[in-house]
C-alpha positions as CSV (number, residue, x, y, z in Angstrom):
1,M,-56.4,21.1,154.3
2,K,-58.1,17.6,154.4
3,K,-61.4,19.3,155.2
4,N,-61.1,21.6,152.2
5,L,-60.2,18.7,149.9
6,F,-63.2,16.7,151.3
7,L,-65.6,19.7,150.7
8,L,-64.1,20.1,147.2
9,A,-64.7,16.4,146.4
10,M,-68.3,16.6,147.7
11,F,-69.0,19.8,145.6
12,S,-67.5,18.1,142.5
13,A,-69.6,15.0,143.0
14,Y,-72.7,17.2,143.5
15,C,-72.1,19.1,140.3
16,L,-71.4,16.0,138.2
17,S,-74.5,14.3,139.5
18,G,-76.5,17.0,137.9
19,F,-75.1,16.4,134.4
20,T,-77.3,14.7,131.9
21,Q,-76.3,11.7,129.7
22,T,-77.0,12.1,126.0
23,Q,-77.7,8.9,124.0
24,S,-79.2,8.0,120.6
25,Q,-81.0,5.2,118.8
26,T,-81.1,4.7,115.1
27,R,-83.8,2.6,113.5
28,T,-85.4,1.7,110.1
29,A,-89.0,0.9,109.5
30,S,-90.8,-2.4,109.8
31,Y,-93.8,-1.3,107.6
32,L,-94.0,0.5,104.3
33,N,-97.6,1.4,103.5
34,N,-98.9,-1.7,105.1
35,L,-99.4,-1.2,108.9
36,N,-102.8,-2.4,110.2
37,N,-104.3,-3.3,106.8
38,F,-103.0,-0.1,105.3
39,R,-103.4,-1.2,101.7
40,Q,-106.9,-2.5,102.2
41,V,-107.9,0.9,103.6
42,F,-105.8,3.4,101.6
43,G,-104.7,1.4,98.6
44,D,-101.0,1.1,97.6
45,Q,-100.6,4.9,97.2
46,N,-98.7,4.2,94.0
47,Y,-96.1,2.0,95.8
48,P,-97.6,-1.3,94.6
49,K,-94.6,-3.6,95.3
50,A,-92.6,-1.6,97.8
51,K,-91.5,-3.2,101.1
52,A,-89.8,-1.8,104.2
53,Q,-86.9,-4.2,103.8
54,Q,-86.0,-2.4,100.6
55,V,-85.2,0.9,102.4
56,E,-83.5,-0.5,105.5
57,A,-79.9,-0.3,104.1
58,D,-77.8,1.6,101.6
59,D,-77.5,-1.4,99.4
60,G,-78.9,-0.6,95.9
61,V,-82.2,-2.4,96.6
62,Y,-84.9,0.1,96.0
63,A,-88.6,0.8,97.0
64,S,-90.1,2.5,94.0
65,T,-93.4,4.1,92.8
66,S,-95.3,3.1,89.8
67,K,-94.9,5.4,86.8
68,L,-96.4,8.8,87.8
69,T,-97.9,10.7,84.9
70,G,-96.7,14.2,84.4
71,I,-98.8,17.2,83.5
72,N,-97.9,20.0,81.1
73,D,-97.6,22.8,83.7
74,S,-98.5,23.5,87.4
75,A,-102.0,24.7,86.3
76,G,-102.8,21.3,84.7
77,T,-105.5,19.0,86.0
78,F,-104.6,16.9,89.1
79,R,-104.4,13.2,88.4
80,S,-104.5,10.4,91.0
81,N,-101.9,8.5,89.1
82,S,-99.5,11.4,89.3
83,V,-98.9,11.4,93.0
84,S,-97.7,8.9,95.6
85,S,-97.6,8.8,99.4
86,L,-94.9,7.0,101.3
87,A,-95.6,6.0,104.9
88,L,-92.9,4.3,106.9
89,Q,-93.9,3.1,110.4
90,G,-93.0,0.5,113.1
91,F,-89.5,1.8,113.8
92,G,-89.3,0.1,117.2
93,F,-87.7,2.8,119.3
94,S,-87.3,2.1,123.0
95,I,-86.6,5.6,124.4
96,P,-86.8,5.5,128.3
97,D,-89.9,7.1,129.8
98,G,-88.0,9.8,131.7
99,A,-85.9,10.9,128.7
100,T,-86.1,14.3,127.0
101,I,-86.0,14.1,123.2
102,E,-83.3,16.5,122.0
103,N,-83.3,15.9,118.2
104,I,-84.8,13.7,115.5
105,T,-83.0,13.2,112.2
106,V,-84.3,11.5,109.1
107,R,-81.6,10.3,106.6
108,I,-82.9,9.6,103.1
109,K,-81.2,8.3,99.9
110,R,-83.4,8.8,96.8
111,F,-83.6,9.7,93.2
112,K,-86.0,9.7,90.2
113,K,-86.1,8.1,86.8
114,G,-88.0,9.9,84.0
115,G,-88.3,13.2,82.3
116,P,-90.8,15.2,84.3
117,S,-89.5,17.2,87.3
118,V,-90.9,15.9,90.7
119,G,-90.3,16.8,94.3
120,D,-91.8,17.0,97.8
121,Q,-95.3,18.2,98.4
122,I,-94.8,17.6,102.1
123,L,-92.1,15.6,104.0
124,S,-92.6,15.2,107.7
125,L,-92.6,12.9,110.7
126,M,-96.1,11.7,111.8
127,Q,-98.0,10.3,114.8
128,R,-100.0,8.1,112.5
129,Y,-101.1,8.1,108.9
130,Q,-104.6,9.4,109.4
131,C,-106.3,10.7,112.6
132,G,-109.7,10.8,111.0
133,P,-111.5,11.1,107.6
134,G,-109.3,13.5,105.6
135,V,-107.2,14.4,108.7
136,V,-103.4,13.7,108.3
137,C,-101.5,13.1,111.6
138,R,-98.3,14.9,110.7
139,Y,-96.4,16.3,113.6
140,G,-93.3,18.4,114.3
141,K,-91.4,20.3,111.6
142,Y,-92.5,20.1,107.9
143,W,-90.6,20.4,104.7
144,T,-92.9,21.5,101.9
145,Y,-93.1,22.6,98.3
146,Q,-93.2,26.3,99.5
147,D,-89.8,25.9,101.2
148,T,-86.3,25.8,99.8
149,Y,-84.0,23.1,100.9
150,P,-81.6,20.4,99.5
151,G,-83.5,17.5,98.1
152,K,-86.8,19.2,97.6
153,I,-86.5,18.4,93.9
154,Y,-85.5,14.8,93.3
155,P,-82.2,14.3,91.5
156,D,-81.6,11.9,88.6
157,A,-78.7,10.2,90.5
158,E,-79.0,8.7,94.0
159,T,-78.3,11.3,96.6
160,E,-78.4,11.4,100.4
161,Y,-80.3,14.1,102.3
162,V,-80.6,14.7,106.0
163,F,-83.7,16.3,107.6
164,S,-83.3,17.3,111.2
165,Q,-85.5,18.9,113.9
166,S,-85.4,19.6,117.6
167,G,-87.3,17.6,120.1
168,G,-89.6,20.6,120.5
169,G,-90.2,24.0,119.1
170,N,-92.5,26.6,117.7
171,D,-91.6,26.1,114.0
172,G,-93.9,23.1,113.3
173,G,-96.7,22.7,110.8
174,F,-97.1,23.7,107.2
175,N,-96.5,27.4,107.9
176,H,-93.8,26.7,110.5
177,D,-95.7,28.4,113.3
178,E,-97.1,25.6,115.4
179,A,-95.8,24.3,118.7
180,Y,-94.7,20.7,119.1
181,L,-93.0,18.5,121.7
182,W,-91.8,15.0,120.9
183,T,-92.0,12.6,123.9
184,P,-90.8,9.0,124.3
185,A,-94.4,7.8,124.1
186,L,-94.9,9.4,120.7
187,V,-91.6,8.1,119.3
188,N,-91.9,4.6,120.7
189,H,-95.4,4.0,119.3
190,D,-95.8,1.7,116.2
191,F,-97.7,4.5,114.5
192,F,-94.8,6.9,114.7
193,G,-93.1,7.3,111.3
194,V,-92.1,9.2,108.2
195,R,-94.6,10.4,105.6
196,I,-93.6,11.8,102.2
197,D,-96.0,13.0,99.5
198,N,-94.9,14.2,96.1
199,Y,-96.4,17.0,94.0
200,V,-97.7,16.3,90.6
201,P,-94.8,15.9,88.1
202,I,-94.3,18.7,85.7
203,G,-93.4,17.8,82.1
204,R,-94.2,15.3,79.4
205,G,-94.2,11.6,80.0
206,S,-93.9,9.8,83.3
207,V,-91.5,9.5,86.2
208,S,-90.8,7.0,89.0
209,I,-89.4,7.8,92.5
210,Y,-86.8,5.4,94.1
211,Y,-85.8,5.1,97.7
212,D,-82.7,3.2,98.8
213,L,-82.6,4.2,102.5
214,V,-84.9,5.8,105.1
215,E,-83.4,5.9,108.5
216,V,-84.4,7.8,111.7
217,T,-82.1,8.7,114.6
218,V,-83.4,10.0,117.9
219,E,-81.1,11.8,120.3
220,Y,-82.3,12.0,123.9
221,S,-81.0,12.9,127.3
222,L,-81.4,11.2,130.7
223,P,-80.6,12.6,134.1
224,A,-77.3,11.2,135.4
225,P,-77.7,8.4,138.0
226,G,-78.0,9.9,141.5
227,S,-78.7,13.4,140.2
228,N,-80.4,15.9,142.5
């Protein structure tokens, strides 16, 4: 009997040692359109006074765009003062090297002020703002103007939206057909971040976009101590 109990205990310990431990880290950005002389290279991207501290808490302190000029219809002429680009970086994640990224979630609270309708051109995570001339370093799953999802069109009242993707998959890129695999090295890097570009507002007048909170949560798993 004692021998059987001993074997059962050993078997249980062996099974438990193979279980993984799931943990998470939640961070906000240290940089808003200003990492590594960003503004000197790219300009303010129509966020002239925005700072990362304005989107680190749900507190009614907003990072906002300048007034973006609307066009009469989608066939109208593109204007540089009609679009903005939000780049949040420097999240300061410290995911252990041996971890497996299970899920990444972006929590956003935003709204717009003004008559014209405006929404996402592309919302995504990124490896850095630009890989080379004209090459955007987006990575993972995208949410774009050709998709349908809550928050695609910005509301008139502040609203919270959650955008979630797996740590890896085959639904990445603009057409949701590219493979991706997030790693601790990618997530921990200062260049890792969130990028959101809006489409040209449709309608008369101008509109401004306001962000109250942008928060990223990374869920990851680690082998249990002593696992075989």
